[in-house]
N, C-alpha and C positions, 0 to 999 in steps of 0.2 A: 503493500497501499502508499510506503517511503516511501521506492524510489518512483516511484508512480508518479508523482508529486512534483521532482520539475519534469518533467517532461510535457504533462502538463501546462505548468510556468511556460515552457519556451512556446508550445502549443500558443499561447492565449496571450504571448507577445504576439508571437507570428502575426495572427489573425488579427489584431492591433492595426501594425507596422504596413499590412498587406492595404489594411480599409481604410487607414489616415492616404497613403503613398501613390498609388497604382491608380482610381474613378479622381487623381486628381494628376493623374498623366493621360490617362484616355477621353473625360470629358473636354477638354479644348481641342485634341486632337479631333474624337464627334464628331462634336460642333458643328469645328472648321470646311471636317470633309463632305460632311450630309452637307452643309448649307452650300457649297463650292458644286456639288454634285447632283441636286437643285434645280441649280442656278443651272449646267452647264444640260442638260436636260429639258430646259425648257427653249433651248436652242431655237432655230426655226429649220438645223439640219435633221434632226429629231423629233421633227413634226411629219415628218412626210408619211404618206401612206404605209408605205410595210416597219413602221417604225414607231409613230404617232401610241399608240394600244401598252405598248411592250414602256414608253417613256414614264406614262404615268404612273405606271405600274410601281419605276421605278419613283418616281418622286413623292406616292404615297410610303411607299418603305422606309422613305427620309426621313417623311415629317414623324412615320409611325414610329420608328428605329428613334430618334432623336425623347419626342413624346419619352416610351423607355427607359431610356438611360436618364432620363431627368428624375422623374421617378422613383427609380432604383436612386443614386446618387445621390442627392436630393437627403433622401431618408435614408443616408449611410453620413453624412459627414453631421446630418445635427448629430449619431448617434457619437458619432468618432468628437466631433470638436464639441461639442459643449458642454458643459458643466452646470448642473447636475444631466447624463445627456437625458433629451429628448428625441420623437421622431414625429415627422411627422404628417404625425394624426398625434388628437389628445381627447381625442374620448371613442366612445366604441363604434358609435355612427360615424365618424371620420373615418378606421378602421377599417368597416363593412366596407366604404365608398373604397376605397383607396385598392384595399384589394383585389373589388371585384373588378375598379378599370384599367388598373395595377395588368392583370392575369387577361384582360379580355382582349388590350391591345399585347400581349408577348401571344398570347391563342391566336388573334390576325394575323400575325409576321409570319406564322407557316402561310394561312390562304395566301397572303399575297406574297407569296415566293412562292406560293404553285400559280396564282393566276399566273405568274411570269414569265414561267417555268412553261405552260399548257399556251400561251402567246406565242410564245417563240415555234411552240411545237407542232400548232400550226397552219403556221407562217411557213416556216422550214419545209414542213412531212405532206404536208394537206394545205400545199399553199394558193391549190387551186378555187379550193373554200374559204380563203383569206377572208378576202371584199367581203362575203355576207359573213361573220364572223364577224370581225371588226364594224359595220354601220349597223348593224342591229344591238349594239355594244352587250349581246353576251356576259361579255367579264365580267362588268361591270353588274348587271344585276346578279350574278353570282357571286360576285365579292360581296355586294348584299345582304342579300341571303345566308352569308358564309357570314358576315359577323349580328350577324341576330342568333343567328342558334349558339355563335358564342357569347352574345352578351342573356341570354339568357338560360344556358348553361354556368354559366359563371355565376348566377343570379342569389346561386346559391350560397354566394358569401357577403347578404346580405339579409339575408336568417334573424331574427335575434337569438338565438341560440349563439351566435358566430359575434368575436368580439365585449370581453364584461372590465371592470372593476375590480384591482385584485389591492389589497391592502398590505403591507410589508409589517410584519407587526414587531419585528424591533423598535422601528422608527417612525409609524403609523404612517408610508409616504406614500403618499396613490398613486400607481401605476393604468393603466391601459391595456389587456394581455392580445393582443388581435390573437388570437386562434380561437376556435370549440374550447365549449366554457365542460366542465366535468362534468354537473349530470346528467349534459346533453349525452346518454348515452347511444342512442338511436343514428344523431345527423353525424358523431365520432365517428362513426362505423360505416356511413353512407360518404364523409367530404373523406376518408382515412381507403376506403375501398371502390366502392359505386364512382364516384367524383376520380377515380384514380383509372380504372375503367373507360373512362370515358376519354378521358385526356391518351393513355394509353394510344387507344383503336381512332382514334378521329381523329388529335392534334398533333398523334405521331406519326402510326406508323402510317394511316394513305397519303399524309400529305406527303409524305418525307417517298413512299416507296413509288406515288406519281412520278414524284419531282429525276428519283433519282428516272425509274423506265421513260420520263422526256427526254430529261439529260441525255441518256444512251442512243435515243433511236434522231436524233440530232445532232450528235455530235458522228453518226455512220453516214447522216446524209451531209453534214460538214464534209467527211473528208471523201466521201464518196464528188458528187460534186467538184469539190477541187481540184479534184483528178482529171474530172471528165473538163473540167475548163483547161487547164493545161494542156490536154488533147490536142483541144477544140483551134487553141490559139499555136501549136507545132503543126498541123494542116493547115493555118489561115497562113502563116510566115515563116519564113524558113533564114538562115544568118547565112551569109556567103561570104565568103574569104574576101580579103579587098585585094588589090595590087599592091599596098602599102603593107608594111610587116607588124609596121607600129599602130594600124591602123583595121575597121573591118566596117559595113554598111552593112543594110538591112531594109531586104527584098520584099518583095510578095510572088508570090502567084495566081493575085487574084485577074480575071482579067477586068474588061470594062464594065463589060456586064452585070457582071460580076459583084457589083460592090454595095448594092443595095442589099443580095441577099448577106455580103460582110459585115452590113451595117448592123441588122437587125439580127447576126448571132452574136456580136459581138457586146447588144445594147440587152439583150436576153440575159447572157454570162453574169452582162453590171444588175442587173438587178436579183438577181442570183445572192452575188456578190453582200447589197443591200439588204437580205434578207439575213443574210448568214455573220454580216461583220459582229454584230452586239452580244451574237449568243454566246463564245465564247468568254466573254465576262460576263453576264449574266449567267450561266451554266456557273460560275465558279463562286462565282456569288452563294447560288441555292445551293451547293457543297457544302460549302464553309457553314452558313446557313443551321446548314443538317446536322455536320457533326459540333457544331458548337451546342444545338438547342439541343441538341435529347440526351445528351445526361441530362441536362437541367430539367426535365419532364422523368426519367428514372428517376433519381434523384428526391424529384420531391413523393413519387411512394416510396425508398425506404423512410422518410419525413414522417408523414405522414401514418403511418406502419410505432415511426419512434413514439409520436406524439400516443397512439390508441398504446402502448406498454405502459407510457407512465404514467397515464390516466390513468388508468384500473390498477397495475400493480406498484407506483411508486408516486401515488398519488398526489398528483401531475407537480415530480419534480421539474426541475430544469432540463433542456437541452443537455448533454454530452460537450466533452468541449472536442471531441472527435468531433464531430454531427455536426459542430459551428465550424471548423474545418473545414471539411466536407463544402459548408454552403459557402465557406468562402471563395475555394476555390472557383466552382460551380457557376454561385457568381458572376464572377471575374471572366466568365466563355461567356453569359453572354452580354456582360460591359465588350471585349471584343467582335461579339458576331454582331451590334448595334453599330460599330467604327469603321463595319469592310469594305461598304460598295465602293464609292471614292479610289478608296487607296488598290482596289481590286480591278477597277475601271480605266484607271491611271497608267497602270502595269499591264494590263491587256487590249486596250485597243485607243490604235493611233487616229481614229476620231477623236476620241475624246477629249484624248491629249491637245490636239490641233483646236477642237474650241475649246476650251479651257483656255489657251492660249487664246481667244478669239474675244472671253469674258473680259481680259486684261488689256484688249487693246482700244 
């Protein structure tokens, strides 16, 4: 028992340092990055027929990520830097609203990513149907339905059985516990297992497997069309050696009467190129989101199960230091997920870099 005390003190110190330093580094980077990403995707270059819907999704994702990040980090700052520590909520009602809004925005991120991937999938793989998909605004209707369903699911946080005042008998200090009341046994079971099952199926598994499948199909289409594009241009043009050893000339085998057909071929490949241009960048954002957010949902299942054990067998004892340490690590993954869109697009898309340069001109 005594040997574990120094270890727990070290873990507590690591938790405090991580909560004190890491959000300070992430917050300005994420704020500047998401703001610039929003401005770049407002540019006319991304308002064309083949990229307009995806650009709206990216802008929505930037706003969603910023709101979620500030909800997380403001609460952390108040808890770490205020003496005595306080939370972003001061009443049980504020706790219920905070948890409902925070979880709704976090869950909605998964469906924004799924909507973005679905739009790219239809544009690249089933492009003959893309015009109808875009003009009928099917994507925005689906996102609206998804948000209503997500909010309805998370309305369980608005229950009177969630959030309560707790009095510390040692100093008579009253605090707000943002968790299920210990006496609400059935509601505790629902939040621990029923809500977790819904999250695992509809917020984690279904969106993530669809994102993975759509991105794999898109990637195959990108590889195939790039191969076709190069083979077509190879047939259209050939490089002939010049008389000079230090230079070469570019000539074509195209007759005069074939110029129109050649223009049509080149125009078709340019249209394909526009459909596929941001696909790699947006696919990377989706993959990073999958691998950074899935651990959060899995951890929440463990945390809620731990809450049931503590309420039933330990009379509502505090979280163990190991659970708190895991919570901090998982939260850091969420912070990173909220700050990646700008940096991924900047690293993988030349058009994004060109438009970013024009923003400052």
